[in-house]
N, C-alpha and C positions, 0 to 999 in steps of 0.2 A: 319441718312443716307437715310432712304426711303423717308422722307419728301424731301429731295433734289432731289432723283429721280423723284418723281412724280412731283415736281416744275420743273424741267427742260424738262420733256417730256409734260407737259400741260400748265404752266403759260403764255408763250409768245403767243402760237398759240391757245389756247382753254381758254381763262381768265375765263369765265363763268364755265367751267367744273372743273377748278382749284380751284375756289372759293367753289363750290359744294364738292369736295373732301376733302378741309381743314376743313370743317364743319362737313362732315361725320366722318372724323379721330376725331374731337373733341368730337363728340357724342359717338364714340367707346369707348373713354377713359373713360367717364362716366360709360356708360353700362358695359364696362369692369371691375368695381369695383366688380361685382357678382362672377367674374371667379378667380382661381389661378393665379399666375404671368405668369405661361408659354401659358396659354389658353389667356389671356388678353393680352400678347405680339402678339399673332398670330392673334388676332381680330384687334388690333390697325394697325399691319402692312399691313394685307389685307384691312384694311379700307383706307390707304395712297395710295395704289396700285390698288384699286379695277377698276377704269376707265382709267388705262393708255392706255388700248387697242383703245381707241379713237385717240390717238396721232398719226400723220401721219407717225412718224419713226417707229411705232409699228404696226399699221393696216395692215393687210394681207388679212384675210378671209371677214372681215366686220362684224363678231360677236365679238365685244370688249371684252367680257369676256374671248373667247378663245384665242385670239389674245394676250392679255394681259398675261394670264396664260402661253402661250408658250415662251413669251419675258423673263418672270420671271425665267421660267426652264433655258433657255439658258444663263441666268445671274447667275444661280447658286444658286437661291433662294430655300428656304425650299419648298418641294412637298407640304406639308400642305398649305402653303400661296398659292402656285400656285392653289391648288384645289379649295380653299375658293373664289379666284379671279374668276376661271373659272364657278364657278356655282352661283355666287351671284346674289341675286335678280331674281331668278327664270330663269336663262340663259338657262336652258334645253329648255323651251318653245320657246325661241327665236331660239335656235339650230334647232328645229324641224321645223320652219318656213323657216330658211335658208338651209336647208338640211344638216345641220352639226351634227347631233345627234351621228352619229357613230363616228366621229374624237373627239368631245366632250367626248363622254362616253370611247372612248378607251384611249385617252391621260390623264383623269383626273378623280379621285374618287371624288364623292359628299359625304362627311362625314355625312350629315343630323345631326347635332349635334346643341347643344345651341350656341356654337360659331357661326356656320353658320347662325343660327336663328337671332342672335344679329347684326352680319354685315348686313342682309337683312333690318332687323329693322333701324339699323343707315342710311342707303342708302335711304330707302323708306319713312323714316320720315324728309329727308332733301331736301328742293326744289332746284331748279336750280341755284338759286343765294345765297344758303346757308342757308334759312331760314327754320325754323321749320315747319313742317307741318304734318297734320295726313296722314295716309297712303291713306286714301279716297281721300282727297284732292290733293295728290300727284300723284295716278292714274289719277284723273280728268285732272290734269294740263297736264300729259304726253299726254293724248288722245286728249286734245284740241291743244296741240303744233304739234302733227303728223297729226291729221286728222283722220277720220274714216275709211279709206280703207288703211292706212299706214301699214305695216307689224307690226310695233313695236305696235301699237293700237290691231291687231289681236293677237298677242301673249299675251299681258296683258290681254285679254279677257278671255282667257284659263287659265293663270296662276294667276289670282287674288285669288281664293280660298286657293291655295297653299302657296301665299304670305301673306295672311290674317292670317293663321294659325300660321305662322312664326312669324308674328309680334305679335299676341294675347299671343303665348308662352313667347317671350320675355318680353313682359308687365307685365305677371304673374309672372316673374323671378324677374323682378325689384320690382314689389310689395310686394313680398316674402322677399326680401332683406331691405324694408323699403324704398325704392327708387321710387318716383314718376316717372312714364314714361313721356317722354318728348312729 
């Protein structure tokens, strides 16, 4: 069901984004092995839906994480999944740049959990065309794509330490479970 929702919203209008989302979800399934079933389900569902806020039919504020989470809430999705989408990959820092921190913070909770870290890991180690990338290479790719003065580049400059910590924690959890990080 969630795969179909993401496909419907992204595949035709944003095919590159759709490719990215498919691979993030595939990676989340692998990373999710370290979690109990309910945790894994939340992770994989959020991975399928994390970028739906880019879809023209969903976009309202320009902060894709917030727009996606609000849309999910309106559709009756679990609050936890909506919260994971709302805060995925350091969205708080982008919300600051866009003047939307109060809306994000009021509307959704950031659970700051291993599941949240795993979602960030899956997203930020998957390139725009679905390729595996180190988080460092992914950040460099984003900076190059947007340019030095873009809002996205600015927020990543501030978000990078927080993101790197989440990725490293996930890599440690994977190693502890005997799984080689991707």
